[in-house]
BAMAR-699628 format. One record per residue (C-alpha): residue in three letters; chain; z negated, y negated, x negated. Coordinates in steps of 0.1 Angstrom, whole numbers, plus 5000, padded with zeros to 4 digits. Each point is the difference from the previous one (the first is absolute). Layout:
BEGIN
<site><code>ALA</code><unit>A</unit><w>Z</w><v>Y</v><u>X</u></site>
...
END
This chain:
BEGIN
<site><code>MET</code><unit>A</unit><w>5001</w><v>4999</v><u>5000</u></site>
<site><code>ALA</code><unit>A</unit><w>4989</w><v>4977</v><u>4971</u></site>
<site><code>MET</code><unit>A</unit><w>5030</w><v>5007</v><u>4980</u></site>
<site><code>SER</code><unit>A</unit><w>5024</w><v>4995</v><u>5032</u></site>
<site><code>SER</code><unit>A</unit><w>4983</w><v>4967</v><u>5005</u></site>
<site><code>MET</code><unit>A</unit><w>5006</w><v>4990</v><u>4964</u></site>
<site><code>ARG</code><unit>A</unit><w>5036</w><v>5013</v><u>5003</u></site>
<site><code>SER</code><unit>A</unit><w>5008</w><v>4977</v><u>5030</u></site>
<site><code>THR</code><unit>A</unit><w>4979</w><v>4971</v><u>4987</u></site>
<site><code>GLY</code><unit>A</unit><w>5024</w><v>5004</v><u>4968</u></site>
<site><code>ALA</code><unit>A</unit><w>5030</w><v>4999</v><u>5021</u></site>
<site><code>ALA</code><unit>A</unit><w>4992</w><v>4971</v><u>5020</u></site>
<site><code>TRP</code><unit>A</unit><w>4999</w><v>4977</v><u>4966</u></site>
<site><code>SER</code><unit>A</unit><w>5030</w><v>5018</v><u>4987</u></site>
<site><code>LEU</code><unit>A</unit><w>5027</w><v>4975</v><u>4985</u></site>
<site><code>PRO</code><unit>A</unit><w>5024</w><v>5010</v><u>5028</u></site>
<site><code>ASN</code><unit>A</unit><w>4974</w><v>4990</v><u>5028</u></site>
<site><code>LEU</code><unit>A</unit><w>4992</w><v>4968</v><u>4979</u></site>
<site><code>LEU</code><unit>A</unit><w>5033</w><v>4991</v><u>5004</u></site>
<site><code>THR</code><unit>A</unit><w>5003</w><v>5007</v><u>5035</u></site>
<site><code>TYR</code><unit>A</unit><w>4966</w><v>4978</v><u>5005</u></site>
<site><code>GLY</code><unit>A</unit><w>5018</w><v>4973</v><u>4981</u></site>
<site><code>ARG</code><unit>A</unit><w>5027</w><v>4999</v><u>5026</u></site>
<site><code>VAL</code><unit>A</unit><w>4975</w><v>4997</v><u>5026</u></site>
<site><code>ALA</code><unit>A</unit><w>4984</w><v>4971</v><u>4984</u></site>
<site><code>ALA</code><unit>A</unit><w>5032</w><v>4983</v><u>4991</u></site>
<site><code>VAL</code><unit>A</unit><w>5009</w><v>4995</v><u>5040</u></site>
<site><code>PRO</code><unit>A</unit><w>4973</w><v>4969</v><u>5006</u></site>
<site><code>VAL</code><unit>A</unit><w>5011</w><v>4986</v><u>4967</u></site>
<site><code>VAL</code><unit>A</unit><w>5034</w><v>5000</v><u>5009</u></site>
<site><code>VAL</code><unit>A</unit><w>4998</w><v>4986</v><u>5037</u></site>
<site><code>ALA</code><unit>A</unit><w>4977</w><v>4972</v><u>4984</u></site>
<site><code>LEU</code><unit>A</unit><w>5025</w><v>4989</v><u>4975</u></site>
<site><code>LEU</code><unit>A</unit><w>5027</w><v>4999</v><u>5027</u></site>
<site><code>PHE</code><unit>A</unit><w>4978</w><v>4979</v><u>5025</u></site>
<site><code>TRP</code><unit>A</unit><w>5013</w><v>4970</v><u>4978</u></site>
<site><code>PRO</code><unit>A</unit><w>5038</w><v>5008</v><u>5000</u></site>
<site><code>ASP</code><unit>A</unit><w>5011</w><v>4965</v><u>4990</u></site>
<site><code>GLU</code><unit>A</unit><w>4982</w><v>5003</v><u>4965</u></site>
<site><code>ASP</code><unit>A</unit><w>5028</w><v>5017</v><u>4978</u></site>
<site><code>TRP</code><unit>A</unit><w>4973</w><v>5015</v><u>4975</u></site>
<site><code>MET</code><unit>A</unit><w>4980</w><v>5014</v><u>5029</u></site>
<site><code>ARG</code><unit>A</unit><w>5033</w><v>5021</v><u>5010</u></site>
<site><code>TRP</code><unit>A</unit><w>5006</w><v>5011</v><u>4966</u></site>
<site><code>ALA</code><unit>A</unit><w>4963</w><v>5012</v><u>4998</u></site>
<site><code>ALA</code><unit>A</unit><w>5004</w><v>5018</v><u>5032</u></site>
<site><code>LEU</code><unit>A</unit><w>5031</w><v>5018</v><u>4985</u></site>
<site><code>ALA</code><unit>A</unit><w>4983</w><v>5008</v><u>4969</u></site>
<site><code>VAL</code><unit>A</unit><w>4971</w><v>5016</v><u>5016</u></site>
<site><code>PHE</code><unit>A</unit><w>5024</w><v>5016</v><u>5028</u></site>
<site><code>SER</code><unit>A</unit><w>5021</w><v>5015</v><u>4972</u></site>
<site><code>VAL</code><unit>A</unit><w>4970</w><v>5013</v><u>4982</u></site>
<site><code>ALA</code><unit>A</unit><w>4988</w><v>5018</v><u>5031</u></site>
<site><code>ALA</code><unit>A</unit><w>5033</w><v>5012</v><u>5009</u></site>
<site><code>ILE</code><unit>A</unit><w>5003</w><v>5017</v><u>4965</u></site>
<site><code>THR</code><unit>A</unit><w>4968</w><v>5019</v><u>5005</u></site>
<site><code>ASP</code><unit>A</unit><w>5015</w><v>5015</v><u>5030</u></site>
<site><code>PHE</code><unit>A</unit><w>5022</w><v>5021</v><u>4977</u></site>
<site><code>PHE</code><unit>A</unit><w>4975</w><v>5006</v><u>4974</u></site>
<site><code>ASP</code><unit>A</unit><w>4968</w><v>5011</v><u>5017</u></site>
<site><code>GLY</code><unit>A</unit><w>5021</w><v>5029</v><u>5015</u></site>
<site><code>TYR</code><unit>A</unit><w>5020</w><v>5009</v><u>4969</u></site>
<site><code>LEU</code><unit>A</unit><w>4967</w><v>5000</v><u>4978</u></site>
<site><code>ALA</code><unit>A</unit><w>4980</w><v>5019</v><u>5029</u></site>
<site><code>ARG</code><unit>A</unit><w>5027</w><v>5028</v><u>4997</u></site>
<site><code>MET</code><unit>A</unit><w>5005</w><v>4998</v><u>4961</u></site>
<site><code>TRP</code><unit>A</unit><w>4962</w><v>5002</v><u>4992</u></site>
<site><code>GLU</code><unit>A</unit><w>4994</w><v>5024</v><u>5031</u></site>
<site><code>GLN</code><unit>A</unit><w>4976</w><v>4974</v><u>5015</u></site>
<site><code>GLN</code><unit>A</unit><w>5013</w><v>5001</v><u>5035</u></site>
<site><code>SER</code><unit>A</unit><w>4970</w><v>4997</v><u>5025</u></site>
<site><code>SER</code><unit>A</unit><w>4995</w><v>4998</v><u>5038</u></site>
<site><code>LEU</code><unit>A</unit><w>4987</w><v>4964</v><u>4995</u></site>
<site><code>GLY</code><unit>A</unit><w>5031</w><v>4989</v><u>4983</u></site>
<site><code>ARG</code><unit>A</unit><w>5023</w><v>5017</v><u>5024</u></site>
<site><code>MET</code><unit>A</unit><w>4983</w><v>4983</v><u>5028</u></site>
<site><code>LEU</code><unit>A</unit><w>4998</w><v>4964</v><u>4984</u></site>
<site><code>ASP</code><unit>A</unit><w>5035</w><v>4997</v><u>4986</u></site>
<site><code>PRO</code><unit>A</unit><w>5020</w><v>4997</v><u>5030</u></site>
<site><code>ILE</code><unit>A</unit><w>4972</w><v>4979</v><u>5016</u></site>
<site><code>ALA</code><unit>A</unit><w>5004</w><v>4978</v><u>4969</u></site>
<site><code>ASP</code><unit>A</unit><w>5038</w><v>4997</v><u>5003</u></site>
<site><code>LYS</code><unit>A</unit><w>4998</w><v>4991</v><u>5036</u></site>
<site><code>LEU</code><unit>A</unit><w>4974</w><v>4974</v><u>4996</u></site>
<site><code>LEU</code><unit>A</unit><w>5020</w><v>4982</v><u>4973</u></site>
<site><code>VAL</code><unit>A</unit><w>5032</w><v>5002</v><u>5018</u></site>
<site><code>GLY</code><unit>A</unit><w>4985</w><v>4989</v><u>5035</u></site>
<site><code>ALA</code><unit>A</unit><w>4977</w><v>4974</v><u>4986</u></site>
<site><code>VAL</code><unit>A</unit><w>5032</w><v>4982</v><u>4979</u></site>
<site><code>LEU</code><unit>A</unit><w>5021</w><v>5004</v><u>5033</u></site>
<site><code>PHE</code><unit>A</unit><w>4975</w><v>4982</v><u>5021</u></site>
<site><code>VAL</code><unit>A</unit><w>4995</w><v>4974</v><u>4974</u></site>
<site><code>LEU</code><unit>A</unit><w>5038</w><v>4992</v><u>4993</u></site>
<site><code>ALA</code><unit>A</unit><w>5001</w><v>4996</v><u>5039</u></site>
<site><code>ALA</code><unit>A</unit><w>4972</w><v>4976</v><u>5002</u></site>
<site><code>ASN</code><unit>A</unit><w>5012</w><v>4975</v><u>4971</u></site>
<site><code>ARG</code><unit>A</unit><w>5035</w><v>5005</v><u>5016</u></site>
<site><code>THR</code><unit>A</unit><w>5019</w><v>5017</v><u>4971</u></site>
<site><code>LEU</code><unit>A</unit><w>5007</w><v>5024</v><u>5029</u></site>
<site><code>THR</code><unit>A</unit><w>5015</w><v>4983</v><u>5030</u></site>
<site><code>GLY</code><unit>A</unit><w>5023</w><v>5007</v><u>5032</u></site>
<site><code>TRP</code><unit>A</unit><w>5018</w><v>5033</v><u>4999</u></site>
<site><code>HIS</code><unit>A</unit><w>4987</w><v>5010</v><u>4967</u></site>
<site><code>ILE</code><unit>A</unit><w>4965</w><v>5005</v><u>5012</u></site>
<site><code>TRP</code><unit>A</unit><w>5014</w><v>5029</v><u>5019</u></site>
<site><code>ALA</code><unit>A</unit><w>5006</w><v>5021</v><u>4969</u></site>
<site><code>GLY</code><unit>A</unit><w>4965</w><v>4994</v><u>4991</u></site>
<site><code>ILE</code><unit>A</unit><w>4989</w><v>5013</v><u>5033</u></site>
<site><code>VAL</code><unit>A</unit><w>5023</w><v>5033</v><u>4996</u></site>
<site><code>ILE</code><unit>A</unit><w>4982</w><v>5006</v><u>4968</u></site>
<site><code>LEU</code><unit>A</unit><w>4966</w><v>4996</v><u>5012</u></site>
<site><code>CYS</code><unit>A</unit><w>5007</w><v>5022</v><u>5031</u></site>
<site><code>ARG</code><unit>A</unit><w>5014</w><v>5026</v><u>4981</u></site>
<site><code>GLU</code><unit>A</unit><w>4970</w><v>5000</v><u>4976</u></site>
<site><code>ILE</code><unit>A</unit><w>4975</w><v>5004</v><u>5029</u></site>
<site><code>LEU</code><unit>A</unit><w>5022</w><v>5027</v><u>5016</u></site>
<site><code>VAL</code><unit>A</unit><w>5001</w><v>5021</v><u>4966</u></site>
<site><code>SER</code><unit>A</unit><w>4964</w><v>4995</v><u>4995</u></site>
<site><code>GLY</code><unit>A</unit><w>4995</w><v>5016</v><u>5035</u></site>
<site><code>LEU</code><unit>A</unit><w>5024</w><v>5028</v><u>4994</u></site>
<site><code>ARG</code><unit>A</unit><w>4987</w><v>5008</v><u>4967</u></site>
<site><code>GLU</code><unit>A</unit><w>4964</w><v>5004</v><u>5013</u></site>
<site><code>TYR</code><unit>A</unit><w>5012</w><v>5021</v><u>5029</u></site>
<site><code>LEU</code><unit>A</unit><w>5020</w><v>5023</v><u>4976</u></site>
<site><code>ALA</code><unit>A</unit><w>4974</w><v>5002</v><u>4974</u></site>
<site><code>GLU</code><unit>A</unit><w>4976</w><v>5016</v><u>5029</u></site>
<site><code>LEU</code><unit>A</unit><w>5030</w><v>5025</v><u>5005</u></site>
<site><code>ARG</code><unit>A</unit><w>4999</w><v>5005</v><u>4960</u></site>
<site><code>VAL</code><unit>A</unit><w>5038</w><v>4990</v><u>5000</u></site>
<site><code>PRO</code><unit>A</unit><w>5010</w><v>4982</v><u>4970</u></site>
<site><code>VAL</code><unit>A</unit><w>5019</w><v>4967</v><u>5004</u></site>
<site><code>PRO</code><unit>A</unit><w>5022</w><v>4996</v><u>4966</u></site>
<site><code>VAL</code><unit>A</unit><w>5011</w><v>4967</v><u>4989</u></site>
<site><code>SER</code><unit>A</unit><w>5040</w><v>5000</v><u>5004</u></site>
<site><code>THR</code><unit>A</unit><w>5022</w><v>4983</v><u>4976</u></site>
<site><code>VAL</code><unit>A</unit><w>5011</w><v>4974</v><u>5027</u></site>
<site><code>ALA</code><unit>A</unit><w>4962</w><v>4993</v><u>5005</u></site>
<site><code>LYS</code><unit>A</unit><w>4999</w><v>4991</v><u>4963</u></site>
<site><code>TRP</code><unit>A</unit><w>5031</w><v>4978</v><u>5002</u></site>
<site><code>LYS</code><unit>A</unit><w>4983</w><v>4983</v><u>5031</u></site>
<site><code>THR</code><unit>A</unit><w>4967</w><v>4994</v><u>4979</u></site>
<site><code>THR</code><unit>A</unit><w>5021</w><v>4985</v><u>4972</u></site>
<site><code>ALA</code><unit>A</unit><w>5020</w><v>4977</v><u>5020</u></site>
<site><code>GLN</code><unit>A</unit><w>4969</w><v>4990</v><u>5021</u></site>
<site><code>ILE</code><unit>A</unit><w>4978</w><v>4991</v><u>4967</u></site>
<site><code>MET</code><unit>A</unit><w>5031</w><v>4982</v><u>4984</u></site>
<site><code>ALA</code><unit>A</unit><w>5004</w><v>4980</v><u>5034</u></site>
<site><code>LEU</code><unit>A</unit><w>4964</w><v>4989</v><u>5000</u></site>
<site><code>GLY</code><unit>A</unit><w>5001</w><v>4991</v><u>4963</u></site>
<site><code>PHE</code><unit>A</unit><w>5031</w><v>4977</v><u>5006</u></site>
<site><code>LEU</code><unit>A</unit><w>4985</w><v>4985</v><u>5033</u></site>
<site><code>ILE</code><unit>A</unit><w>4966</w><v>4995</v><u>4982</u></site>
<site><code>ALA</code><unit>A</unit><w>5018</w><v>4980</v><u>4974</u></site>
<site><code>GLY</code><unit>A</unit><w>5016</w><v>4981</v><u>5027</u></site>
<site><code>PRO</code><unit>A</unit><w>5007</w><v>4963</v><u>4994</u></site>
<site><code>ALA</code><unit>A</unit><w>4986</w><v>5002</v><u>4965</u></site>
<site><code>GLY</code><unit>A</unit><w>5026</w><v>5027</v><u>4992</u></site>
<site><code>GLU</code><unit>A</unit><w>5028</w><v>4981</v><u>5013</u></site>
<site><code>ALA</code><unit>A</unit><w>4997</w><v>4975</v><u>4970</u></site>
<site><code>VAL</code><unit>A</unit><w>5004</w><v>5028</v><u>4977</u></site>
<site><code>LEU</code><unit>A</unit><w>5025</w><v>5022</v><u>5020</u></site>
<site><code>PRO</code><unit>A</unit><w>5018</w><v>4983</v><u>5029</u></site>
<site><code>GLY</code><unit>A</unit><w>5002</w><v>5025</v><u>5030</u></site>
<site><code>THR</code><unit>A</unit><w>4965</w><v>5015</v><u>4992</u></site>
<site><code>ILE</code><unit>A</unit><w>4991</w><v>4997</v><u>5037</u></site>
<site><code>THR</code><unit>A</unit><w>5031</w><v>5014</v><u>5013</u></site>
<site><code>ILE</code><unit>A</unit><w>5001</w><v>5030</v><u>4976</u></site>
<site><code>GLY</code><unit>A</unit><w>4964</w><v>5006</v><u>5010</u></site>
<site><code>LEU</code><unit>A</unit><w>5012</w><v>4998</v><u>5040</u></site>
<site><code>GLY</code><unit>A</unit><w>5029</w><v>5022</v><u>4994</u></site>
<site><code>LEU</code><unit>A</unit><w>4977</w><v>5027</v><u>4981</u></site>
<site><code>LEU</code><unit>A</unit><w>4975</w><v>4999</v><u>5028</u></site>
<site><code>TRP</code><unit>A</unit><w>5027</w><v>5008</v><u>5027</u></site>
<site><code>ILE</code><unit>A</unit><w>5014</w><v>5029</v><u>4977</u></site>
<site><code>ALA</code><unit>A</unit><w>4963</w><v>5011</v><u>4999</u></site>
<site><code>ALA</code><unit>A</unit><w>4996</w><v>4997</v><u>5037</u></site>
<site><code>ILE</code><unit>A</unit><w>5033</w><v>5022</v><u>5007</u></site>
<site><code>LEU</code><unit>A</unit><w>4986</w><v>5025</v><u>4975</u></site>
<site><code>THR</code><unit>A</unit><w>4966</w><v>4998</v><u>5018</u></site>
<site><code>LEU</code><unit>A</unit><w>5017</w><v>5007</v><u>5035</u></site>
<site><code>TYR</code><unit>A</unit><w>5019</w><v>5032</v><u>4985</u></site>
<site><code>THR</code><unit>A</unit><w>4968</w><v>5014</v><u>4980</u></site>
<site><code>GLY</code><unit>A</unit><w>4978</w><v>4992</v><u>5032</u></site>
<site><code>TRP</code><unit>A</unit><w>5022</w><v>5019</v><u>5019</u></site>
<site><code>ASP</code><unit>A</unit><w>4998</w><v>5031</v><u>4977</u></site>
<site><code>TYR</code><unit>A</unit><w>4962</w><v>4999</v><u>5000</u></site>
<site><code>MET</code><unit>A</unit><w>4999</w><v>4996</v><u>5039</u></site>
<site><code>THR</code><unit>A</unit><w>5025</w><v>5028</v><u>5008</u></site>
<site><code>ALA</code><unit>A</unit><w>4980</w><v>5021</v><u>4975</u></site>
<site><code>GLY</code><unit>A</unit><w>4966</w><v>4992</v><u>5018</u></site>
<site><code>LEU</code><unit>A</unit><w>5017</w><v>5008</v><u>5035</u></site>
<site><code>ARG</code><unit>A</unit><w>5013</w><v>5031</v><u>4988</u></site>
<site><code>HIS</code><unit>A</unit><w>4965</w><v>5011</v><u>4991</u></site>
<site><code>ALA</code><unit>A</unit><w>4986</w><v>4986</v><u>5032</u></site>
<site><code>THR</code><unit>A</unit><w>5024</w><v>5019</v><u>5023</u></site>
<site><code>ASP</code><unit>A</unit><w>4994</w><v>5032</v><u>4981</u></site>
<site><code>GLU</code><unit>A</unit><w>4964</w><v>4997</v><u>5005</u></site>
END
C-alpha cells in the first residue's frame, strides 16, 4: 500500500505531468495579457506564453511514452488542459473583438465539438472502448493552434506580417471544417456503441 502510494505520488510530479500543469497555469496568464489588446507588447507576451503552452502539449505525451511515465492523472488532465487553453483563448478573442461577425461561428463549432468529444470519450471509456486520435484530428489541432497564434498576435502581428489576422481567420475556418469531420467520426462511433447496447 505504501509503495503504491509512493509510486502514484512520484507519477503526479513526473516531468510530463508538470508540463501539463504548466499548460493549465498558462490559461489565466494568456487571458490576462489579452485583456489589453491595444498594447502590442501584451499581444506578443500572450503569444509567447501560448506558444510555450502549445509546445508542451506535444512534449508531455511524447515524454510520458518515451520514459514510460504514462499515468491516469496525465491521461485525465491532458485533454482538459487542451480544452481550457483553446476555449479560454477563443472567448477572450471574441471579447476583445479580434473575432467578430461570422468568424465567431468557427469558434462556436470548435467549442461544441470539444464538448461533444469529451462526453463521448467519457461514455466510451465506461464501455472500455478506446478512441484513438486520427490523422485528421492531428491536422485539426495543428490548424487550430496556428490559427489561435496568428489571432493572438492580431494587430501587433500586422506590423510585422501584413495579413496576420486574415491568415488566422482562414486557418480557424479550416480547423472548424476539420472539426466537423472529426466530430462526426466520434459521434458515429459513440452512437454505434450506444445502439449496440
